[in-house]
C-alpha positions in Angstrom: -32.7 3.5 -43.1 -35.7 1.2 -43.5 -35.6 -1.9 -41.3 -37.7 -4.8 -42.6 -38.7 -6.8 -39.4 -40.6 -10.0 -40.2 -41.8 -11.7 -37.0 -43.9 -14.8 -36.7 -46.8 -12.7 -35.4 -46.3 -9.2 -36.9 -44.4 -7.6 -39.8 -43.0 -4.1 -39.4 -41.1 -1.6 -41.4 -39.3 0.9 -39.2 -37.8 4.0 -40.6 -34.8 5.3 -38.6 -32.7 8.4 -39.0 -29.4 7.4 -40.6 -27.3 9.7 -38.3 -29.0 9.5 -34.9 -30.9 6.2 -35.0 -34.1 8.0 -34.0 -37.3 6.2 -34.9 -39.1 8.3 -37.6 -42.0 6.0 -38.5 -43.4 2.5 -38.1 -45.8 0.6 -40.4 -47.1 -2.7 -39.2 -49.4 -5.6 -40.2 -50.3 -9.0 -38.8 -48.5 -12.0 -40.2 -50.2 -15.3 -41.0 -50.0 -18.7 -42.6 -51.6 -20.1 -45.7 -53.2 -23.4 -44.7 -53.6 -25.0 -48.1 -51.8 -27.8 -50.0 -49.2 -29.0 -50.2 -48.7 -27.9 -46.5 -49.1 -24.8 -44.4 -46.8 -22.2 -45.7 -45.6 -18.6 -45.4 -47.6 -16.2 -47.5 -44.6 -14.7 -49.1 -46.5 -13.2 -52.0 -48.8 -11.1 -49.8 -45.8 -10.1 -47.6 -43.8 -9.1 -50.7 -46.7 -7.0 -52.0 -47.1 -5.3 -48.6 -43.4 -4.5 -48.5 -43.4 -3.0 -51.9 -46.6 -1.0 -51.3 -45.4 0.3 -47.9 -42.0 1.3 -49.2 -43.6 3.0 -52.2 -45.8 5.1 -49.8 -42.9 5.9 -47.5 -40.6 6.8 -50.4 -42.9 9.7 -51.2 -42.1 11.3 -47.8 -38.6 10.0 -47.0 -35.3 9.5 -48.8 -34.6 5.8 -48.0 -30.9 5.3 -48.4 -30.6 1.7 -47.2 -32.6 -1.3 -46.1 -31.7 -3.7 -43.2 -33.5 -7.0 -42.6 -34.3 -9.1 -39.5 -36.7 -12.1 -39.4 -37.8 -15.0 -37.2 -35.8 -18.2 -37.5 -36.6 -21.8 -38.4 -37.6 -20.8 -41.9 -35.9 -21.4 -45.3 -36.6 -20.9 -49.0 -35.9 -23.8 -51.3 -35.0 -22.1 -54.6 -34.9 -23.2 -58.2 -33.1 -20.3 -59.9 -35.0 -17.2 -59.0 -38.3 -19.0 -58.1 -39.4 -21.1 -55.2 -39.1 -24.8 -55.9 -41.5 -25.5 -52.9 -43.6 -23.2 -50.7 -41.8 -21.8 -47.6 -42.9 -24.2 -44.9 -44.5 -23.0 -41.7 -42.3 -24.2 -38.8 -45.3 -25.0 -36.7 -46.5 -27.7 -39.1 -46.9 -31.0 -37.2 -46.7 -33.1 -40.3 -42.9 -32.7 -40.3 -42.9 -35.0 -37.2 -44.1 -38.1 -39.3 -40.4 -38.8 -40.0 -39.3 -38.3 -36.4 -37.6 -41.7 -35.9 -35.8 -41.6 -39.2 -34.7 -38.0 -38.6 -33.5 -38.7 -35.1 -31.3 -41.4 -36.4 -29.7 -39.0 -38.9 -29.3 -35.7 -37.1 -26.1 -34.7 -35.3 -25.4 -35.1 -31.6 -26.1 -32.2 -29.3 -22.4 -32.1 -28.5 -21.7 -31.1 -32.1 -24.6 -28.9 -33.0 -25.7 -27.6 -29.6 -29.2 -27.8 -31.1 -31.9 -29.5 -29.0 -34.4 -31.8 -30.7 -37.5 -29.7 -31.1 -41.1 -30.4 -32.1 -42.8 -29.6 -35.5 -40.3 -28.0 -37.9 -38.4 -25.9 -35.4 -35.2 -27.8 -36.3 -34.6 -26.5 -39.8 -32.9 -29.7 -40.8 -36.1 -31.6 -40.0 -38.0 -29.4 -42.5 -35.5 -30.1 -45.3 -35.4 -33.8 -44.4 -39.1 -34.0 -44.6 -39.4 -32.0 -47.8 -36.6 -34.0 -49.5 -38.5 -37.3 -48.7 -42.1 -36.2 -49.3 -41.5 -34.0 -52.4 -38.5 -35.7 -53.9 -39.1 -34.5 -57.5 -39.4 -30.8 -56.5 -36.6 -31.0 -54.1 -34.3 -32.5 -56.7 -34.6 -29.2 -58.6 -33.4 -27.1 -55.7 -30.2 -25.3 -56.6 -29.9 -23.0 -53.6 -31.1 -22.7 -50.0 -31.9 -19.2 -48.7 -32.4 -18.6 -45.0 -35.3 -16.4 -44.3 -33.5 -13.0 -43.9 -31.5 -13.8 -47.0 -34.6 -14.7 -49.0 -35.8 -11.1 -48.6 -32.3 -9.8 -49.2 -32.3 -11.6 -52.5 -35.8 -10.3 -53.4 -34.5 -6.8 -52.9 -30.9 -7.0 -54.3 -30.9 -10.0 -56.6 -27.8 -11.4 -54.7 -27.8 -14.7 -52.8 -25.9 -15.2 -49.5 -25.9 -17.2 -46.3 -25.4 -15.9 -42.7 -24.4 -17.4 -39.4 -27.1 -16.2 -36.9 -29.8 -18.0 -38.9 -27.6 -21.0 -39.7 -26.9 -21.4 -36.0 -30.5 -21.0 -34.7 -31.3 -24.6 -33.6 -31.1 -25.8 -37.2 -29.0 -29.0 -36.8 -27.1 -27.6 -39.9 -24.3 -25.7 -38.1 -21.5 -26.5 -35.7 -21.3 -23.3 -33.6 -18.0 -24.0 -32.0 -16.1 -24.6 -35.2 -18.2 -22.1 -37.3 -18.8 -24.6 -40.2 -21.6 -26.7 -41.5 -22.5 -29.8 -39.4 -21.4 -33.2 -40.5 -25.2 -34.0 -41.0 -25.6 -31.0 -43.3 -22.6 -32.1 -45.3 -23.8 -35.8 -45.5 -27.2 -34.7 -46.8 -25.5 -32.6 -49.6 -27.3 -29.5 -48.4 -24.2 -27.5 -47.5 -23.3 -27.2 -51.2 -26.7 -25.6 -51.9 -26.1 -22.7 -49.5 -24.6 -19.6 -51.0 -21.4 -18.1 -49.6 -21.6 -17.3 -45.9 -20.9 -13.6 -45.7 -20.7 -11.2 -42.7 -23.9 -10.4 -40.9 -24.9 -6.8 -41.8 -22.5 -6.7 -44.8 -23.6 -5.0 -47.9 -25.4 -7.4 -50.2 -25.6 -4.8 -53.0 -27.9 -2.1 -54.2 -31.6 -2.4 -54.9 -32.6 -4.1 -58.2 -33.0 -1.3 -60.8 -36.5 -2.3 -61.9 -37.6 -2.6 -58.3 -36.2 0.8 -57.5 -38.3 2.3 -60.3 -41.4 0.4 -59.3 -41.2 1.5 -55.7 -39.7 4.9 -56.2 -36.5 4.3 -54.2 -33.1 5.7 -55.2 -31.1 3.4 -57.3 -28.3 3.8 -54.8 -30.4 2.3 -52.0 -28.1 -0.3 -50.2 -29.4 -3.7 -49.1 -27.7 -5.3 -46.1 -27.3 -9.0 -45.2 -30.0 -9.8 -42.7 -30.0 -11.2 -39.2 -32.1 -13.6 -37.0 -34.3 -11.4 -34.8 -33.3 -12.6 -31.4 -29.7 -12.1 -32.3 -30.5 -8.6 -33.5 -31.5 -7.8 -29.9 -27.9 -8.7 -28.8 -26.2 -6.4 -31.3 -26.2 -3.2 -29.2 -24.4 -5.1 -26.4 -21.8 -7.0 -28.3 -18.4 -5.6 -27.5 -19.5 -3.8 -24.4 -16.8 -3.5 -21.7 -18.1 -6.2 -19.4 -17.2 -9.9 -18.9 -20.7 -11.2 -19.8 -24.2 -9.8 -20.3 -27.6 -11.5 -20.3 -30.3 -10.3 -22.7 -34.0 -11.3 -22.6 -35.4 -10.8 -26.1 -39.2 -10.9 -26.0 -41.6 -11.3 -28.9 -43.6 -14.4 -29.9 -40.6 -16.2 -28.3 -38.8 -15.2 -25.1 -35.2 -15.9 -25.9 -32.6 -15.5 -23.1 -28.9 -15.4 -24.2 -25.7 -14.6 -22.4 -23.0 -12.8 -24.4 -19.6 -14.4 -23.5 -21.4 -17.1 -21.4 -20.3 -20.7 -21.0 -21.9 -23.6 -22.9 -21.4 -26.2 -20.2 -24.7 -25.3 -18.4 -26.7 -26.2 -21.5 -29.3 -29.1 -21.1 -30.8 -30.4 -24.3 -34.0 -31.5 -22.6 -34.7 -28.0 -21.3 -34.7 -26.4 -24.8 -31.3 -24.9 -24.2 -29.0 -24.3 -27.1 -26.0 -22.4 -28.5 -27.2 -19.6 -30.7 -24.6 -17.9 -32.9 -24.2 -14.1 -32.5 -23.5 -11.6 -35.3 -19.7 -12.1 -34.8 -20.1 -15.9 -35.3 -19.6 -16.8 -31.6 -21.5 -19.6 -29.8 -23.9 -18.0 -27.3 -25.6 -20.0 -24.6 -29.4 -19.6 -24.9 -32.7 -20.8 -23.4 -36.1 -19.9 -24.6 -39.9 -20.5 -24.3 -42.8 -19.3 -26.2 -43.5 -16.4 -23.8 -45.3 -14.0 -26.1 -47.5 -16.7 -27.5 -48.4 -18.0 -24.0 -49.0 -14.5 -22.6 -51.4 -13.7 -25.5 -53.3 -17.0 -24.7 -53.6 -16.3 -21.0 -54.3 -12.5 -20.9 -57.5 -10.6 -21.5 -58.0 -7.2 -23.2 -57.9 -5.4 -19.9 -54.6 -4.1 -18.5 -53.6 -5.3 -15.1 -52.3 -3.1 -12.2 -50.0 -4.2 -9.4 -53.2 -4.5 -7.2 -54.4 -7.2 -9.6 -51.0 -8.9 -9.4 -51.2 -8.8 -5.6 -54.6 -10.5 -5.8 -53.1 -13.4 -7.9 -50.3 -13.8 -5.4 -52.5 -13.6 -2.3 -54.9 -16.2 -3.5 -52.2 -18.6 -4.9 -53.7 -18.8 -8.4 -51.1 -20.6 -10.5 -50.4 -21.3 -14.2 -48.7 -24.6 -14.9 -46.9 -24.7 -18.3 -47.0 -25.1 -21.2 -49.6 -23.4 -23.3 -47.6 -23.5 -26.6 -46.3 -26.6 -28.4 -43.2 -24.9 -29.8 -40.7 -25.6 -27.1 -39.3 -24.5 -23.7 -38.3 -26.3 -20.6 -41.8 -27.7 -20.1 -42.8 -28.4 -23.7 -43.7 -32.0 -22.7 -46.4 -30.8 -20.2 -50.0 -29.8 -20.8 -50.8 -26.3 -19.6 -53.4 -25.7 -16.9 -54.6 -23.1 -14.4 -55.0 -23.8 -10.7 -57.7 -21.2 -10.0 -58.7 -22.2 -6.4 -62.4 -21.9 -7.5 -62.0 -18.2 -8.0 -63.4 -16.4 -11.0 -61.0 -13.8 -12.2 -61.9 -10.3 -13.5 -60.4 -9.5 -17.0 -57.7 -7.4 -15.3 -56.8 -10.2 -12.9 -56.6 -12.6 -15.9 -54.0 -10.3 -17.5 -52.2 -10.1 -14.2 -52.0 -13.9 -14.1 -50.4 -13.8 -17.6 -47.8 -11.3 -16.4 -47.0 -13.3 -13.3 -46.6 -16.5 -15.4 -44.2 -15.1 -17.9 -42.1 -13.5 -15.1 -41.9 -16.8 -13.3 -40.9 -18.6 -16.4 -38.2 -16.0 -17.2 -36.9 -16.3 -13.7 -36.8 -20.1 -13.9 -34.9 -19.9 -17.2 -32.4 -17.4 -15.9 -31.6 -19.8 -13.0 -30.8 -22.6 -15.5 -28.5 -20.3 -17.5 -25.0 -19.1 -17.1 -26.4 -15.6 -16.6 -24.7 -12.3 -15.7 -25.3 -9.9 -12.9 -26.9 -7.5 -15.4 -30.0 -8.6 -17.2 -31.5 -6.4 -20.0 -35.1 -7.0 -21.3 -35.6 -6.1 -24.9 -38.8 -6.2 -27.0 -42.5 -6.5 -26.0 -41.9 -7.3 -22.3 -39.6 -4.3 -21.8 -42.8 -2.2 -21.8 -44.7 -4.4 -19.3 -44.2 -2.8 -15.9 -45.8 -5.7 -14.0 -43.4 -8.2 -15.7 -40.3 -6.0 -14.9 -41.4 -5.4 -11.3 -42.0 -9.1 -10.7 -38.6 -10.0 -12.2 -36.8 -7.4 -10.1 -38.5 -8.7 -7.0 -37.5 -12.3 -7.7 -33.9 -11.5 -8.7 -32.4 -9.3 -6.1 -29.0 -10.7 -7.1 -29.4 -9.0 -10.5 -29.8 -5.6 -11.9 -32.8 -5.8 -14.3 -32.9 -3.1 -17.0 -35.6 -2.4 -19.6 -34.8 -1.2 -23.0 -36.6 2.0 -24.0 -35.8 1.4 -27.7 -39.3 0.8 -29.0 -37.9 -0.6 -32.2 -36.6 -3.7 -30.4 -34.9 -6.1 -32.9 -35.2 -3.4 -35.6 -32.8 -1.2 -33.7 -30.2 -3.9 -33.5 -30.5 -4.6 -37.2 -30.0 -0.9 -38.0 -27.1 -0.6 -35.7 -25.4 -3.7 -37.3 -25.7 -2.1 -40.7 -24.7 1.4 -39.6 -22.1 1.1 -36.8 -21.9 4.9 -36.5 -25.4 5.1 -35.0 -25.6 6.1 -31.3 -28.6 4.7 -29.6 -28.7 6.8 -26.4 -30.8 6.6 -23.3 -31.9 3.1 -24.1 -32.1 1.6 -20.6 -34.0 2.1 -17.4 -33.7 0.2 -14.2 -36.6 -2.0 -13.1 -37.4 -1.6 -9.4 -38.6 -4.0 -6.8 -41.9 -3.4 -5.0 -41.7 -3.8 -1.2 -45.4 -4.8 -0.9 -45.2 -7.4 -3.7 -42.0 -9.1 -2.7 -43.1 -10.9 0.5 -46.2 -12.3 -1.3 -44.1 -13.3 -4.3 -41.5 -15.2 -2.3 -44.0 -17.7 -1.0 -45.9 -17.9 -4.3 -42.7 -18.4 -6.2 -41.7 -21.3 -4.0 -45.1 -23.0 -4.4 -44.8 -22.7 -8.2 -41.2 -24.0 -8.1 -42.3 -27.0 -6.1 -44.9 -27.9 -8.7 -42.3 -27.5 -11.4 -40.1 -30.0 -9.7 -42.9 -32.5 -10.0 -43.0 -31.9 -13.7 
């Protein structure tokens, strides 16, 4: 199975054994945005060419029987037949906010959508609203709306579909408690432009015959209906025999969701929302742009626990936020309280590790979280992050996923339920020397957060 994994920062194709789920091969490239008129947009042409070239190369060495898809959210393709009516808008484009007051008056209440009001184009409804107003002629030709995983599914199979995890990802377009389009989406006449909503991970069809010949894939290669990436991280744990389970999915975004959690703890002004899992269930969620902020704060040198201890001992603090996209402190300007100390590159990286651990801990306290917390994705390989989180949260068992495919593994498992992903988790351990320093440091940081 090939898993097409399109993140905001990186694009991957992961090849996984169809029987065991073992990772066989990964190809990866950096993702980017085309900053040219009519607005910054996703470079779908270069992504598509890379996908075809990479699959063609892999097909010479592997028999690829199926393709699963997972992508980042807040992205939609406005289609006119089989072509784009408008470029696929980049959700970080600030221009969408020019219609803020008009959009705020039209969008659904939080009690209906459980979707917080977010900046830029992070509410998918805000993108469509802006495009409809600013490009009325082009938008009038739109005959179908394809969520981002489904756009790539269509490119591969020729079949159009919709799907709940991307529809329910802070879009303002979906009512997660009733599993239907929001009243706002219906009023705007957008609901009728979405194809049929079909099951996440269901068979879309087989690969287009001409495309199969061009790439060198078997004509029988099955294409599966894709999933929003943070929800893919939940797939291995859906249906597990426990009352509830909290998963920290880490990439560009750190997304914290509790399977079978309650929605009554959600606060709109803290960037908390109800995501929708692969079974269509409303799932309480909080997130911040952890991966993006970590990249901005760190250096190229790897930090040790000694470097972490230095940060804690000297009380060097990071105040959020360093990314505009969202999170509990999106309204604040990020800054570093360095106490006049010049940090080494390794200490700079330690500061980044400490910051994302503190933010994750803070978000977990706001959530209806479970006793067991599982870290998936990039931070699952960050020993400093895991140790700090285990030190701060003695009430929880913190586990790290050892599945290096991250969201790709969840997408594969969804499409092939017979896969057995064994030996995935390892327990994160507290450090006795770090913990006393961390307790005081954490309280200092929390006191500053109260002022924000």
